C-alpha positions in Angstrom: 86.2 65.2 36.4 88.6 67.3 34.4 88.0 68.7 30.9 89.6 65.8 29.1 87.6 63.3 31.0 84.4 65.2 30.3 85.1 65.4 26.6 86.0 61.7 26.4 82.9 60.6 28.4 80.5 62.7 26.3 82.0 62.3 22.8 83.9 59.0 22.6 81.1 57.1 21.0 80.4 60.0 18.6 83.8 59.3 17.0 84.2 55.6 17.7 80.7 54.0 17.4 82.2 50.5 17.0 83.7 50.7 20.5 80.4 50.9 22.4 81.2 47.7 24.3 84.4 49.3 25.6 82.4 51.3 28.1 80.4 48.4 29.4 80.5 44.8 30.6 83.8 42.9 30.7 85.6 45.8 29.0 84.5 48.5 31.3 87.4 48.1 33.8 89.8 48.9 30.9 87.8 51.9 30.0 87.8 53.0 33.7 91.6 52.5 33.8 92.1 54.7 30.7 89.6 57.2 32.0 91.1 57.6 35.4 94.6 57.8 34.0 93.6 61.2 32.6 93.4 62.7 36.1 96.9 61.4 37.0 99.2 64.4 36.3 102.4 62.3 36.5 101.1 59.7 34.0 99.7 62.3 31.7 102.9 64.3 31.6 104.9 61.1 31.0 102.7 60.0 28.2 102.6 63.3 26.3 106.3 63.9 26.7 107.1 60.3 25.6 105.0 60.8 22.5 106.2 64.3 21.6 109.9 64.0 22.5 110.7 60.3 22.0 108.1 59.0 19.5 106.7 56.5 22.0 103.1 55.8 21.4 100.7 56.7 24.2 99.3 53.2 24.2 102.7 51.8 25.0 103.2 54.4 27.7 99.8 53.5 29.1 100.4 49.7 29.1 103.8 50.0 30.7 102.6 52.5 33.4 99.6 50.4 34.3 101.1 46.9 33.8 100.2 45.7 37.3 96.6 46.9 37.1 96.2 45.3 33.6 97.6 42.0 34.9 95.1 42.1 37.8 92.2 42.6 35.4 93.3 39.6 33.3 91.5 36.3 33.9 94.8 34.4 33.3 96.8 36.7 35.6 98.9 37.8 32.6 98.9 41.0 30.5 97.6 39.5 27.2 94.9 41.6 25.8 92.3 40.5 23.3 92.0 42.2 19.9 89.0 44.3 20.9 90.6 45.5 24.1 93.8 46.5 22.3 91.9 48.3 19.6 89.6 50.0 22.1 92.6 51.3 24.1 94.1 52.6 20.9 90.8 54.3 20.0 90.7 55.9 23.4 94.1 57.5 23.0 93.5 58.2 19.4 90.5 60.3 20.3 92.4 62.0 23.2 95.3 63.1 21.1 93.5 63.9 17.9 90.1 65.3 19.0 90.8 66.6 22.5 94.5 67.7 22.4 94.4 68.7 18.8 97.2 66.7 17.2 97.1 66.5 13.4 95.1 63.5 12.2 97.0 63.4 8.9 100.4 63.1 10.6 99.5 60.2 12.9 101.7 57.2 12.1 101.6 53.6 13.2 104.9 52.2 14.3 106.0 48.7 15.3 106.2 48.4 19.1 106.2 44.6 19.6 105.1 44.2 23.2 104.6 40.5 23.4 103.4 40.4 27.0 100.3 42.5 25.9 100.1 40.8 22.5 100.6 44.2 20.8 102.6 44.7 17.6 101.9 48.3 16.5 100.6 51.5 18.0 100.2 55.1 16.8 102.4 58.1 17.5 100.7 61.5 17.3 102.3 64.6 15.8 101.2 68.2 16.5 
């Protein structure tokens, strides 16, 4: 387990109490996918550089990079995510960028991404 994973595992619910269900039950596979992605250097570099250089939200990077895994988790064999799952993934990456990587909370901005296959309309870009 790396530093980021340790911090996320120990402190996620301190910051995001409303997302307790994300770490258990039917949502746990999505938590596990987010969590294990932090140990994938290729994905992590891609996500941070996409956010920093191109203004691409980490959630969008995550969903595109893991599209096949997300489709496999779906009961309908599609990529549609329910509201709680979308918001939970957003909270996960919000905590990572703001509280683990130290991006400025006040400069975070929500942008339109319109990813119909995931049922996602907006996501946050983080600014140092």
